[in-house]
C-alpha distance (Angstrom), angle and dihedral (degrees) to the residues before:
residue distance angle dihedral
M1 . . .
T2 3.75 . .
G3 3.84 113.3 .
N4 3.77 95.4 17.1
R5 3.83 121.5 115.9
F6 3.75 124.1 -140.6
H7 3.83 141.6 -156.1
L8 3.81 115.7 -141.9
G9 3.77 126.3 -165.1
I10 3.87 124.4 -174.6
D11 3.75 120.5 -167.3
V12 3.81 116.8 -169.6
G13 3.91 111.9 -152.4
G14 3.72 134.0 178.0
T15 3.75 94.3 -99.0
F16 3.91 107.8 15.1
T17 3.75 136.9 23.3
D18 3.80 113.5 -137.5
A19 3.77 130.1 -154.4
V20 3.80 127.6 -165.9
L21 3.90 119.5 -169.0
I22 3.79 118.1 -171.1
C23 3.76 126.5 -176.2
E24 3.83 112.8 -135.0
E25 3.70 95.7 -147.6
T26 3.74 103.7 41.1
G27 3.85 102.8 22.0
R28 3.77 89.6 -130.5
I29 3.79 110.8 160.6
D30 3.91 127.8 -148.5
T31 3.70 123.0 -176.1
A32 3.76 133.5 -166.6
K33 3.79 133.9 -175.5
V34 3.78 126.7 -164.8
P35 3.91 132.1 170.6
S36 3.75 112.5 -89.7
T37 3.76 119.0 -118.8
P38 3.91 107.5 -138.0
A39 3.80 92.7 -174.3
D40 3.82 90.1 63.1
P41 3.79 114.8 0.0
S42 3.81 92.2 -166.1
I43 3.80 89.9 71.0
G44 3.85 90.9 59.2
F45 3.79 89.7 43.4
M46 3.77 91.8 56.9
A47 3.83 92.7 42.8
A48 3.79 87.6 54.6
V49 3.82 92.2 51.2
A50 3.80 93.0 48.1
R51 3.84 91.6 48.1
A52 3.76 93.3 48.1
L53 3.78 94.0 48.5
E54 3.80 91.6 44.9
D55 3.89 96.3 48.6
G56 3.87 90.5 46.1
A57 3.82 91.8 43.0
V58 3.86 88.6 -130.7
D59 3.70 125.1 157.2
P60 3.90 112.7 -125.9
G61 3.72 91.8 -126.0
A62 3.82 90.1 61.1
V63 3.79 92.0 67.3
S64 3.86 107.9 101.2
H65 3.72 102.5 167.8
L66 3.86 124.2 36.5
V67 3.88 124.9 177.5
H68 3.78 128.4 -179.5
G69 3.81 130.9 -157.8
T70 3.78 118.0 -166.6
T71 3.85 144.7 159.5
V72 3.73 95.5 -150.5
A73 3.79 91.1 115.6
T74 3.77 92.5 51.9
N75 3.81 93.3 42.3
S76 3.80 94.1 53.9
L77 3.79 90.3 54.7
I78 3.83 94.9 44.6
E79 3.74 92.1 47.8
G80 3.80 93.6 44.2
K81 3.86 91.2 -123.7
T82 3.82 97.7 139.5
P83 3.83 123.9 126.7
K84 3.82 123.5 -115.0
T85 3.71 109.5 -65.7
A86 3.79 134.8 -177.1
F87 3.76 134.6 -153.5
M88 3.71 129.0 -145.0
T89 3.87 125.3 -164.4
T90 3.76 144.6 153.7
E91 3.74 117.1 -63.5
G92 3.78 111.5 -86.2
F93 3.74 93.7 27.4
G94 3.85 101.3 80.9
D95 3.75 93.5 115.5
M96 3.87 94.6 56.5
L97 3.76 93.3 109.3
E98 3.81 94.2 47.0
I99 3.82 92.9 47.9
A100 3.83 92.0 44.4
R101 3.91 106.2 153.2
Q102 3.70 134.1 -23.2
V103 3.74 93.7 -128.6
R104 3.71 130.8 97.4
P105 3.84 134.0 -160.0
S106 3.78 93.8 -119.8
L107 3.78 118.6 28.1
Y108 3.75 96.0 -151.0
D109 3.78 100.6 35.8
V110 3.78 102.3 117.9
H111 3.87 89.8 -175.4
F112 3.75 95.7 57.9
E113 3.79 115.0 126.6
K114 3.76 122.1 -170.8
L115 3.76 116.9 -120.2
R116 3.80 112.7 -97.4
P117 3.82 114.7 -101.0
L118 3.74 111.4 -97.7
V119 3.87 86.2 -129.9
P120 3.87 115.2 48.7
R121 3.76 118.3 -130.7
D122 3.81 93.8 -107.6
L123 3.79 90.5 61.8
C124 3.76 94.1 49.9
Y125 3.77 110.3 101.4
E126 3.80 131.7 -167.1
V127 3.72 124.2 -139.8
P128 3.81 121.3 -156.5
E129 3.93 103.2 -123.0
R130 3.72 138.9 98.6
L131 3.78 139.5 -161.1
D132 3.79 126.8 -174.6
A133 3.83 124.0 -127.2
A134 3.76 92.9 -88.1
G135 3.86 92.1 51.4
G136 3.83 95.6 -102.2
V137 3.85 114.2 147.3
L138 3.79 112.7 -111.9
R139 3.80 94.9 166.4
P140 3.81 123.1 18.8
L141 3.77 118.7 -123.1
D142 3.89 113.2 -92.8
E143 3.85 99.6 -136.6
D144 3.87 90.4 -176.9
A145 3.78 88.5 62.5
V146 3.76 90.1 50.2
R147 3.78 91.1 53.7
E148 3.79 90.5 52.4
I149 3.73 89.7 51.1
A150 3.80 90.2 51.1
A151 3.79 89.7 54.2
A152 3.81 90.0 50.9
L153 3.72 91.3 50.4
Q154 3.74 91.0 53.1
A155 3.86 90.7 48.6
Q156 3.85 90.0 50.7
G157 3.85 92.4 49.3
V158 3.82 92.9 -119.3
R159 3.80 113.9 165.3
S160 3.83 100.8 176.2
V161 3.77 128.1 42.1
A162 3.95 132.5 -176.7
V163 3.80 116.3 -143.5
C164 3.81 116.6 -158.2
L165 3.72 116.8 161.7
L166 3.83 124.8 -178.7
H167 3.77 112.5 -82.6
G168 3.81 90.2 -2.9
Y169 3.82 87.2 146.1
A170 3.85 89.9 67.7
N171 3.74 97.0 45.7
P172 3.85 120.4 12.7
A173 3.74 96.5 -173.8
H174 3.80 96.8 101.2
E175 3.80 94.0 46.1
E176 3.78 90.0 48.2
R177 3.80 93.7 50.3
V178 3.82 90.2 49.2
A179 3.83 88.0 55.6
E180 3.84 90.9 50.2
V181 3.80 91.8 51.0
L182 3.77 93.3 46.0
R183 3.88 91.4 51.0
E184 3.79 90.2 48.5
E185 3.80 89.0 56.1
D186 3.90 97.7 38.1
P187 3.90 115.2 11.6
E188 3.80 91.0 -173.1
L189 3.83 94.8 58.3
L190 3.80 113.2 116.3
I191 3.95 108.0 -135.8
S192 3.67 128.2 -166.6
L193 3.91 118.6 -169.4
S194 3.69 123.3 -157.7
S195 3.76 90.8 -145.4
S196 3.78 89.1 62.2
V197 3.88 101.0 33.6
C198 3.77 97.3 42.1
P199 3.85 117.1 -0.9
E200 3.82 96.8 -173.9
F201 3.74 135.5 109.2
R202 3.85 127.6 -99.8
E203 3.77 104.8 83.3
Y204 3.69 101.5 -142.0
F205 3.82 96.8 49.2
R206 3.75 90.5 46.9
A207 3.79 90.9 47.8
S208 3.78 92.1 47.1
T209 3.80 92.0 51.8
C210 3.80 91.1 47.3
V211 3.77 92.0 47.4
I212 3.77 94.2 50.6
N213 3.86 89.2 50.1
A214 3.90 89.8 52.2
C215 3.77 90.5 48.9
I216 3.70 98.6 52.4
V217 3.83 98.8 34.3
P218 3.87 93.5 89.1
V219 3.78 91.7 43.6
V220 3.81 96.1 48.8
A221 3.85 94.2 40.0
R222 3.81 90.3 55.2
Y223 3.78 93.1 43.8
L224 3.85 94.1 51.3
A225 3.77 91.1 44.1
R226 3.75 90.1 56.3
I227 3.78 88.9 48.0
E228 3.76 93.3 51.2
E229 3.84 90.7 45.5
G230 3.84 90.7 52.0
L231 3.83 91.0 47.4
G232 3.77 91.0 50.7
R233 3.82 91.3 51.7
A234 3.78 89.5 50.5
G235 3.71 94.6 51.3
L236 3.83 99.9 -109.1
D237 3.70 110.1 138.7
A238 3.84 99.5 169.9
E239 3.82 112.8 122.2
L240 3.85 110.6 -98.0
L241 3.86 114.6 -120.9
V242 3.76 123.6 -168.0
M243 3.77 128.6 -148.3
Q244 3.76 116.5 -118.9
S245 3.82 129.0 -149.1
N246 3.74 90.9 -109.8
G247 3.80 94.8 62.2
G248 3.78 98.2 -101.3
V249 3.85 130.4 98.7
L250 3.76 131.9 -122.0
T251 3.84 133.6 -172.4
A252 3.83 120.6 -84.9
E253 3.85 88.1 -112.7
Q254 3.84 91.3 56.6
A255 3.74 90.6 44.5
A256 3.77 93.6 50.4
S257 3.81 91.2 55.2
K258 3.86 98.3 39.6
P259 3.80 105.4 28.0
V260 3.88 91.7 155.3
F261 3.74 85.5 80.4
M262 3.88 91.7 64.6
V263 3.85 101.6 46.1
E264 3.85 90.7 120.9
S265 3.80 96.0 30.5
G266 3.79 98.3 138.5
P267 3.81 99.1 42.4
A268 3.80 91.3 47.4
A269 3.81 90.5 57.8
G270 3.74 90.1 58.3
V271 3.87 92.6 58.1
V272 3.85 89.9 48.1
S273 3.86 88.8 52.4
A274 3.74 93.0 50.2
N275 3.83 91.4 50.1
F276 3.72 91.0 49.8
I277 3.84 93.9 48.8
A278 3.81 93.6 44.8
G279 3.77 93.1 43.7
R280 3.76 92.5 59.9
L281 3.81 86.4 56.6
G282 3.74 93.9 50.3
H283 3.80 96.3 -105.4
A284 3.88 112.0 136.7
D285 3.84 98.2 167.5
L286 3.85 115.7 56.6
I287 3.74 149.5 137.3
S288 3.71 117.9 -121.3
F289 3.86 113.0 -145.8
D290 3.71 117.8 -168.9
M291 3.81 118.8 177.9
G292 3.75 113.9 177.2
G293 3.83 135.2 160.3
T294 3.87 96.9 -70.8
T295 3.79 109.9 21.2
A296 3.77 144.8 14.0
K297 3.86 117.4 -132.2
A298 3.68 131.2 -166.2
G299 3.81 125.4 -168.4
L300 3.80 137.6 175.0
V301 3.77 130.0 -130.0
L302 3.84 120.6 -170.5
D303 3.78 125.6 -177.4
G304 3.72 90.5 -3.5
R305 3.93 95.4 -57.5
P306 3.70 125.9 101.8
R307 3.76 114.6 -118.3
V308 3.82 111.1 -104.5
T309 3.82 127.6 -158.2
K310 3.75 137.2 -175.2
E311 3.74 93.0 -163.5
Y312 3.85 96.3 92.8
E313 3.82 135.4 140.2
V314 3.72 133.4 -166.2
G315 3.75 125.5 -171.3
A316 3.80 132.0 88.0
Q317 3.84 86.8 5.6
A318 3.82 128.1 3.4
Q319 3.73 113.9 -119.9
P320 3.77 141.6 145.4
G321 3.80 118.1 -103.6
Q322 3.75 100.2 -134.5
G323 3.80 111.8 89.3
M324 3.78 90.9 -3.3
T325 3.82 134.8 91.0
R326 3.65 107.8 -76.4
A327 3.86 132.0 -148.7
A328 3.82 91.3 34.8
G329 3.84 91.6 115.3
Y330 3.76 144.7 10.1
P331 3.85 113.6 -62.0
I332 3.80 122.3 -124.5
R333 3.81 123.3 -162.6
T334 3.79 100.1 -157.3
P335 3.84 127.8 106.9
V336 3.85 108.5 -85.8
I337 3.87 125.6 174.8
D338 3.74 102.2 -106.7
L339 3.82 106.0 -106.2
V340 3.70 134.2 165.4
E341 3.86 109.8 -150.0
V342 3.74 125.0 -168.1
G343 3.83 133.4 -179.7
A344 3.69 96.8 -107.3
G345 3.75 109.8 110.8
G346 3.76 129.1 133.5
G347 3.85 90.6 -87.1
S348 3.80 95.3 47.6
L349 3.78 109.7 131.2
A350 3.82 123.4 -118.5
W351 3.84 118.4 -149.2
V352 3.75 142.7 156.1
D353 3.81 113.7 -117.2
A354 3.75 129.8 -141.7
G355 3.85 92.8 -87.8
G356 3.75 92.5 54.7
G357 3.80 96.4 -102.7
L358 3.85 123.1 139.1
R359 3.82 109.8 -122.3
V360 3.84 130.8 -172.9
G361 3.79 121.7 -158.6
P362 2.93 159.2 -55.4
R363 3.82 87.6 146.0
S364 3.81 112.7 75.6
A365 3.77 134.3 -160.2
G366 3.91 85.6 -140.0
A367 3.77 119.1 -173.8
D368 3.75 95.9 -43.8
P369 2.94 116.8 77.4
G370 3.80 93.3 -8.0
P371 3.79 129.7 -171.0
I372 3.82 119.3 -25.3
C373 3.73 92.3 -106.9
Y374 3.89 92.2 61.4
G375 3.72 87.0 71.4
R376 3.86 91.7 -136.3
G377 3.83 99.0 122.6
G378 3.79 101.2 -76.4
T379 3.76 113.9 147.7
E380 3.84 103.3 175.7
P381 3.75 120.0 80.6
T382 3.81 119.9 -115.1
I383 3.85 141.4 -169.6
T384 3.78 88.2 -94.6
D385 3.83 91.5 52.7
A386 3.88 88.1 51.4
N387 3.79 94.1 50.3
L388 3.72 88.9 49.8
V389 3.81 93.6 51.7
L390 3.80 89.3 48.0
G391 3.83 90.0 58.7
R392 3.80 93.0 -113.8
L393 3.84 95.3 119.8
N394 3.73 126.9 53.1
P395 3.82 110.1 -127.6
D396 3.79 91.5 -155.6
Y397 3.81 95.8 48.5
F398 3.74 107.6 45.4
L399 3.84 109.1 132.4
G400 3.70 86.0 3.9
G401 3.87 91.7 -56.2
E402 3.78 93.9 -52.6
M403 3.84 92.4 114.6
P404 3.81 113.4 36.4
L405 3.73 112.6 -153.9
D406 3.90 127.0 -135.2
V407 3.77 108.5 -129.5
E408 3.84 93.4 178.9
A409 3.78 93.9 51.9
A410 3.81 89.8 48.4
A411 3.85 92.7 50.3
A412 3.78 92.2 45.8
G413 3.91 90.8 50.7
I414 3.71 92.3 50.2
R415 3.76 91.7 45.3
E416 3.82 94.3 51.0
R417 3.82 98.4 39.3
C418 3.79 103.6 33.8
A419 3.81 117.1 5.0
E420 3.86 101.0 51.8
P421 3.78 95.3 44.0
L422 3.80 87.6 52.4
G423 3.75 99.4 40.3
L424 3.81 93.2 -115.4
D425 3.78 137.4 123.3
P426 3.79 118.4 -109.9
V427 3.81 94.9 -102.3
E428 3.80 93.1 51.2
A429 3.77 90.7 48.1
A430 3.76 91.3 49.3
N431 3.78 92.3 50.5
G432 3.86 87.2 51.2
I433 3.78 90.7 52.9
I434 3.83 88.6 53.3
E435 3.83 96.5 46.6
I436 3.76 91.6 49.0
A437 3.83 90.5 48.0
N438 3.82 89.0 49.7
A439 3.74 92.9 50.7
T440 3.70 91.2 53.4
M441 3.84 90.6 51.5
I442 3.71 93.2 46.2
N443 3.83 88.1 55.4
A444 3.78 89.0 54.1
L445 3.88 90.8 49.0
R446 3.88 88.5 52.0
L447 3.75 90.7 52.9
V448 3.77 94.3 55.7
T449 3.84 94.3 42.0
V450 3.73 120.6 23.6
R451 3.85 94.6 25.9
R452 3.79 87.8 50.4
G453 3.76 92.6 52.3
N454 3.84 97.3 -102.4
D455 3.83 129.2 124.8
P456 3.82 109.8 -129.4
R457 3.88 89.2 -153.9
E458 3.76 86.2 70.5
L459 3.71 95.5 52.1
T460 3.88 139.1 79.7
M461 3.73 121.9 -132.7
V462 3.81 122.3 -139.6
A463 3.80 108.8 -164.3
F464 3.77 125.4 -166.6
G465 3.78 143.7 139.9
G466 3.77 122.2 96.4
A467 3.80 91.5 -73.7
G468 3.72 103.4 27.8
P469 3.80 101.0 91.4
L470 3.77 90.2 49.9
H471 3.75 90.7 65.1
A472 3.76 105.0 22.8
N473 3.90 99.7 87.0
R474 3.84 90.8 55.6
L475 3.80 93.0 47.3
C476 3.83 90.1 52.5
M477 3.71 90.0 51.0
E478 3.82 90.9 54.7
M479 3.83 94.4 42.7
Q480 3.92 93.8 41.0
I481 3.80 90.0 -126.6
P482 3.80 104.2 166.6
T483 3.82 102.4 -152.0
L484 3.82 130.5 38.6
V485 3.81 120.5 -169.6
V486 3.83 119.0 -160.8
P487 3.77 109.9 -174.3
P488 3.84 124.0 -148.6
S489 3.80 112.3 -85.7
P490 3.84 92.6 12.5
G491 3.85 91.0 176.9
T492 3.85 88.1 68.9
A493 3.79 100.3 33.0
S494 3.86 92.6 110.7
A495 3.82 88.2 60.0
L496 3.80 88.4 54.5
G497 3.71 88.3 55.5
L498 3.68 90.5 64.5
L499 3.71 92.6 62.8
V500 3.83 99.6 48.8
T501 3.69 101.1 58.6
D502 3.75 138.7 78.3
L503 3.81 141.9 -118.0
R504 3.84 105.3 -86.5
H505 3.68 134.9 -174.4
E506 3.84 128.2 -177.6
F507 3.79 127.0 -148.6
S508 3.78 129.9 177.4
R509 3.80 140.9 175.6
T510 3.77 128.4 -166.3
R511 3.77 115.7 -137.0
V512 3.79 115.6 150.8
M513 3.71 112.7 -144.5
A514 3.71 134.8 165.6
A515 3.80 110.1 -119.3
D516 3.79 92.9 -140.2
D517 3.85 87.4 65.7
A518 3.75 87.7 77.4
N519 3.82 88.0 70.2
V520 3.82 93.6 43.3
A521 3.84 100.1 40.6
G522 3.78 97.0 30.9
A523 3.73 115.7 178.3
G524 3.73 95.2 8.9
F525 3.78 90.8 57.6
T526 3.74 94.8 52.2
A527 3.88 90.8 42.5
R528 3.80 89.3 62.0
I529 3.71 93.4 51.8
R530 3.80 91.0 46.0
E531 3.78 88.7 56.1
L532 3.73 90.8 51.9
F533 3.83 91.9 52.3
E534 3.78 94.4 44.0
A535 3.74 92.7 50.2
M536 3.76 91.5 53.3
E537 3.77 92.6 43.6
G538 3.79 89.2 53.1
E539 3.78 90.3 52.2
G540 3.84 90.3 49.2
R541 3.84 91.2 47.8
R542 3.76 92.7 52.9
T543 3.84 90.8 48.9
L544 3.81 92.8 48.9
R545 3.84 90.8 47.7
R546 3.83 90.5 53.1
E547 3.79 85.4 54.5
G548 3.74 92.2 53.5
V549 3.84 98.8 -108.2
A550 3.77 114.4 153.4
E551 3.83 118.9 -126.5
A552 3.78 92.0 -112.3
D553 3.79 91.8 54.0
M554 3.84 93.1 56.4
E555 3.74 125.8 98.8
F556 3.85 132.6 179.3
R557 3.65 126.3 -157.0
R558 3.88 119.6 -165.4
G559 3.76 125.7 -155.1
I560 3.87 139.9 168.9
E561 3.77 126.4 -148.4
M562 3.82 110.5 -143.2
R563 3.71 140.1 -177.7
Y564 3.82 141.6 177.6
A565 3.81 110.0 -94.6
G566 3.77 109.0 -88.5
Q567 3.82 95.2 25.5
S568 3.75 119.9 122.5
S569 3.79 99.2 -147.7
E570 3.79 136.6 48.7
V571 3.78 142.5 -134.7
A572 3.85 118.1 -139.9
V573 3.79 121.1 -127.1
T574 3.84 123.5 -171.1
L575 3.80 114.2 -139.9
P576 3.82 114.8 -128.0
G577 3.81 117.2 -101.0
E578 3.73 127.4 31.4
A579 3.85 127.8 -120.3
T580 3.66 114.3 -129.5
G581 3.70 132.2 -168.2
D582 3.79 98.3 -115.7
R583 3.79 92.3 65.9
A584 3.77 118.4 100.9
G585 3.77 109.1 -103.9
G586 3.78 89.4 20.0
G587 3.81 100.4 -107.0
M588 3.79 149.6 84.1
D589 3.80 112.5 -64.3
A590 3.83 105.2 -86.5
A591 3.87 89.8 -132.7
K592 3.79 88.9 64.1
L593 3.78 92.7 61.1
D594 3.78 103.1 64.3
A595 3.78 138.0 115.2
A596 3.77 91.7 -74.6
T597 3.84 91.9 53.9
L598 3.79 90.8 52.3
A599 3.69 93.4 46.3
D600 3.79 89.0 51.6
A601 3.90 88.3 50.0
V602 3.77 91.0 52.1
R603 3.70 91.5 50.8
R604 3.83 90.9 53.7
F605 3.81 88.1 46.9
H606 3.86 89.2 60.5
A607 3.73 90.3 48.2
E608 3.79 95.5 48.7
H609 3.78 89.7 46.7
E610 3.77 88.5 54.0
R611 3.77 92.5 48.9
A612 3.72 97.3 46.6
Y613 3.80 99.9 41.0
G614 3.80 106.1 19.3
H615 3.79 96.3 -113.8
G616 3.82 139.2 65.1
Y617 3.75 133.2 -178.7
P618 3.85 111.2 -147.8
E619 3.84 91.3 174.9
E620 3.83 93.2 58.0
P621 3.78 124.4 92.1
V622 3.84 116.6 -99.2
E623 3.79 127.5 -147.5
L624 3.81 125.4 -151.7
V625 3.82 105.4 -141.3
N626 3.79 116.1 163.3
F627 3.85 126.5 27.2
T628 3.78 115.1 -154.7
V629 3.77 137.2 -167.0
T630 3.77 123.5 -172.0
A631 3.93 110.2 -159.3
I632 3.78 110.7 -156.2
G633 3.79 127.8 -168.3
K634 3.84 110.1 -161.8
I635 3.77 115.4 -130.5
A636 3.86 121.1 -166.4
R637 3.71 110.0 -103.2
P638 3.78 120.0 -142.4
Q639 3.74 119.2 -111.4
L640 3.76 110.7 -118.1
P641 3.88 118.6 -142.1
R642 3.83 125.7 -110.2
I643 3.79 119.7 -135.9
G644 3.78 122.3 -135.5
S645 3.71 132.6 -148.1
S646 3.80 118.4 -79.4
G647 3.75 93.5 -153.1
R648 3.82 89.8 -131.4
G649 3.80 126.5 115.7
I650 3.71 123.6 -105.4
S651 3.80 92.1 -106.1
D652 3.80 88.4 73.0
A653 3.84 87.7 65.2
Q654 3.91 92.5 50.9
R655 3.81 116.5 105.1
G656 3.73 96.6 -174.4
T657 3.84 135.5 -85.5
R658 3.71 135.6 -66.2
R659 3.90 134.9 -173.8
V660 3.78 106.2 -102.5
F661 3.81 127.3 -177.9
F662 3.85 117.3 -123.1
S663 3.76 117.4 179.2
D664 3.87 90.6 -156.3
A665 3.80 88.6 56.7
G666 3.81 92.1 46.1
G667 3.87 96.1 -123.7
L668 3.69 149.5 -5.3
V669 3.86 116.3 -15.5
E670 3.77 127.1 -169.5
T671 3.70 99.8 -115.2
P672 3.85 134.3 -169.9
I673 3.84 115.8 -117.1
Y674 3.72 119.2 -148.8
D675 3.81 134.4 -163.1
R676 3.77 105.4 -133.3
A677 3.76 91.5 -159.9
R678 3.86 87.6 65.9
L679 3.82 94.8 48.9
S680 3.80 113.9 100.8
A681 3.85 136.7 -169.7
G682 3.87 111.6 -61.3
H683 3.85 95.4 23.3
V684 3.89 112.8 135.6
V685 3.78 117.3 -157.6
P686 3.84 113.5 -162.3
G687 3.86 119.8 -147.9
P688 2.89 141.6 -80.4
A689 3.76 90.6 58.8
V690 3.82 141.6 126.2
I691 3.85 115.5 -140.0
E692 3.84 113.9 -163.2
E693 3.71 132.2 -161.9
V694 3.77 135.1 162.2
D695 3.77 99.1 -86.5
S696 3.75 105.4 26.1
T697 3.84 148.1 8.9
T698 3.83 127.4 -127.4
L699 3.77 117.3 -148.5
L700 3.87 114.6 -155.1
H701 3.86 118.1 -164.2
A702 3.74 126.3 -145.6
G703 3.79 111.4 -86.8
Y704 3.83 93.5 37.6
R705 3.77 133.9 88.7
A706 3.85 132.7 -159.0
E707 3.82 118.7 -141.6
V708 3.75 120.0 -164.7
D709 3.82 111.4 -134.9
E710 3.85 129.5 -155.8
F711 3.92 90.7 -88.6
G712 3.78 92.8 52.4
N713 3.82 93.7 -106.1
L714 3.84 118.2 144.7
L715 3.76 107.7 -128.6
V716 3.84 107.0 -158.3
S717 3.81 119.8 -164.0
P718 3.80 139.5 149.7
D719 3.81 116.6 -80.3
G720 3.85 109.6 -93.4
A721 3.84 93.2 24.0
P722 3.85 113.2 134.6
């Protein structure tokens, strides 16, 4: 391996921490999987790094590209493990976080209680100042009052503060001066400004985003500092990049200052990986299905781009707002890959409720103690235990044989906790657990397809995660999805996604304008919009330059979020053409942004509204609300290897047979078991079958076949399909 350079991706999940190591020159891939360490995820991170380098016989200095995906930001919020944080806002608006929104997750739930504000009322401070909606100063900033608040923060032991002043998105001057005064009084204070984190209108959403950022800044900064210290001790000098919620990466320095952009870091990497895998096969429209140890996540990719939303909540359970129950968490107004996440992972617990009904999730056994079959002290049955009892998992080959599974203990746990209370035998109860989990995941798939106006019969599913391929074939049957792709090493596919994306920074500005003004004001109207875009592109260019990106590797994508006049939410439309760094002036050609371009964008807004909601109103007036720019710094992607044909028959890959339970067959079926490592391009595996590999198992139902393609993917489709 001497002389070769390597890309290393580390994805910290709820149960396992995964590593993918790719050689730049040969495309060789090495993977590693170690148990996560919830008490301190950095320990599991460094263990995965050490394991990957050891297994690949790679010197730490040979790693040139290092990317990390983590849920440490989300977990700190969900678990309430955030340091004391304060909130500063315009005088008269100190109750903003308490009031929040006048909506509730369930209209008729009389027991509903809103989540407690992340900042208590006694740490919410009001600043005498006022701007109007255009950013004009109505009342100057009272700097003496800011200094008094700074003294109060020191007395309270506050180390992080969120500043969100009324209409700060239109004019950041007051917020920036507040930050200067606070730093003069306390240089060590961590300050988050809404005008920097989320420069958009809607005060509560902007304040919530800023507060979340302020709450997790100390946590994420300490975590990344421990990671970088550990990497230094291990001899890795590659710059640490961190996955964002929008599918791009940013430097550790940027992540430490704006961690709200990485709340769904790990899950986003999975969608990026699915898009990369399917893209090589010519599939631009797909469903990403990721089932790990704690949750199952479904995402949508259309025209080769993951769907992104700003309607996102984090709290008791992270979930997107669109199509899901709203007001169950704290809203965030930053771009997030649109995922539906449900508590149906391999470690999700099965239990019988007070009414005698079998339930599965959302509680999880996690990494500690884990499922009963792990033998680490778990006493409650899980989906993994059920799959083991049904014969779908090989107890002697879990993680390649490193972690033997206890079938008897799993069966005993299911018998005691589920089967006996329901009057069933353990196999029937185990099947019930799987069927309930599948129903939960099917609902998630419907939410990202049918509820978004997309026909699943026209999509491809890419399934990964340690448990995903076990359930994916059945989900495709129910959803009538014609093609299922199971990539090599699906248990570490999310970590692969970390290595096939680019640096990405999002910028936005709120300027509410009537689209009809383009016809009235003409060139002056489009000139104002061009100025907005060019200002954001300039900021993005400066950021990318600081990160060492060459001009030729820069790309800028413009978008406008529109709505019908009177609506309270917007639909995003991407403008045609992309500005790249090698163009003179650094932007989209001015001629492309004219009244005709805007008229075309409005037409596409009507079409997108019709697709998403089932109705559109072309005759109604349209407003342009938020203007966005995505600044992208291209990173060289590794070339993944192709596999050839071994020339041997498929019988050489068969390990034997095992009795496996299939509900569609009505019981246990003697089923062929295949070693995926011995399958080569062109092999076709008929169902029913079980295909085993080190980090996952694929279950193939009767009536389906799995063909191995040139990249080593399993392409699962119904018998007789073209």
